[in-house]
C-alpha positions in Angstrom: -29.8 189.3 -139.4 -28.4 186.2 -137.6 -26.9 186.3 -134.1 -23.5 185.5 -135.6 -23.6 188.6 -137.8 -21.1 191.4 -136.8 -22.5 194.8 -137.1 -19.7 197.5 -137.5 -20.1 201.3 -137.5 -18.4 203.1 -140.3 -18.4 206.5 -141.9 -17.1 208.1 -145.2 -16.0 211.7 -145.5 -14.5 213.7 -148.3 -10.9 214.9 -147.4 -9.6 217.2 -150.0 -9.9 215.3 -153.4 -10.2 211.9 -151.9 -12.8 210.0 -149.8 -11.9 208.3 -146.6 -13.8 205.4 -145.3 -13.4 204.5 -141.5 -14.6 201.5 -139.4 -14.5 202.9 -135.8 -15.1 199.4 -134.3 -11.9 197.9 -135.8 -9.9 201.0 -136.3 -9.5 200.5 -140.1 -9.6 203.1 -142.9 -9.5 203.1 -146.6 -8.9 206.0 -149.1 -10.2 206.3 -152.7 -11.3 208.7 -155.4 -15.0 207.8 -155.0 -17.3 207.2 -152.2 -18.3 203.8 -153.6 -14.6 202.8 -154.1 -13.7 203.9 -150.6 -16.7 201.8 -149.2 -15.7 198.7 -151.3 -12.1 199.0 -150.2 -13.0 199.4 -146.5 -15.4 196.3 -146.7 -12.7 194.1 -148.3 -10.4 195.2 -145.7 -12.8 194.4 -142.9 -13.6 190.9 -144.2 -9.8 190.2 -144.6 -9.0 191.5 -141.2 -11.9 189.5 -139.3 -11.0 186.3 -141.3 -7.3 186.6 -140.5 -8.2 187.4 -136.8 -10.4 184.3 -136.6 -7.9 182.0 -138.2 -4.2 182.8 -138.6 -4.1 185.2 -135.4 -6.8 183.3 -133.5 -4.9 183.4 -130.2 -5.2 187.3 -130.4 -8.7 187.5 -131.8 -10.3 189.0 -128.8 -7.8 191.9 -128.8 -8.0 192.3 -132.6 -11.7 192.3 -132.8 -12.1 194.8 -129.9 -9.7 197.3 -131.2 -11.5 200.8 -131.3 -10.8 203.8 -133.2 -9.4 206.9 -131.4 -11.8 209.0 -129.7 -11.9 211.8 -132.3 -12.9 209.3 -135.0 -15.7 208.0 -132.8 -16.9 211.5 -132.2 -16.5 212.3 -135.9 -18.8 209.3 -136.6 -21.4 210.5 -134.2 -21.3 214.1 -135.7 -21.7 212.8 -139.3 -24.5 210.4 -138.2 -26.4 213.2 -136.6 -25.6 215.6 -139.5 -26.7 213.1 -141.9 -30.1 212.4 -140.2 -30.7 216.1 -140.0 -29.9 216.6 -143.7 -27.0 219.0 -142.8 -24.5 217.5 -145.2 -24.8 217.9 -149.0 -25.0 214.5 -150.7 -21.5 213.1 -151.2 -19.6 215.1 -148.5 -20.1 212.7 -145.6 -22.1 209.6 -144.7 -22.4 207.4 -141.7 -23.4 203.8 -142.1 -23.5 200.3 -140.5 -22.3 197.3 -142.3 -23.2 193.7 -141.5 -20.4 191.1 -141.7 -21.6 187.5 -141.7 -19.3 185.6 -139.6 -19.1 182.0 -140.8 -17.3 180.1 -138.0 -15.5 177.0 -139.2 -13.5 174.4 -137.3 -10.3 176.5 -137.8 -11.8 179.7 -136.2 -11.6 181.1 -132.7 -15.3 181.7 -132.1 
């Protein structure tokens, strides 16, 4: 991992017949029919969001990249993370994970 990598905390949970993937560090979410699809959609959303924050909206980048999810989602992440480590959740119901987003800083970027 490089020092310019951005490590983001995320989780996926099953909500009725859909899976919801949430990034608690950027307050982003995606919903899909499968865990893998929800994760892919969230990762694509994160990449797009960070790229736009560092280019198009660079004057607001500090605010956009420090936008935390509501407290209940941060607590939910901790519960899922603990439950996953203790094997309390059946496979496929919920999962906490961290994703590494390499940040490539170009001349048009804020960082």
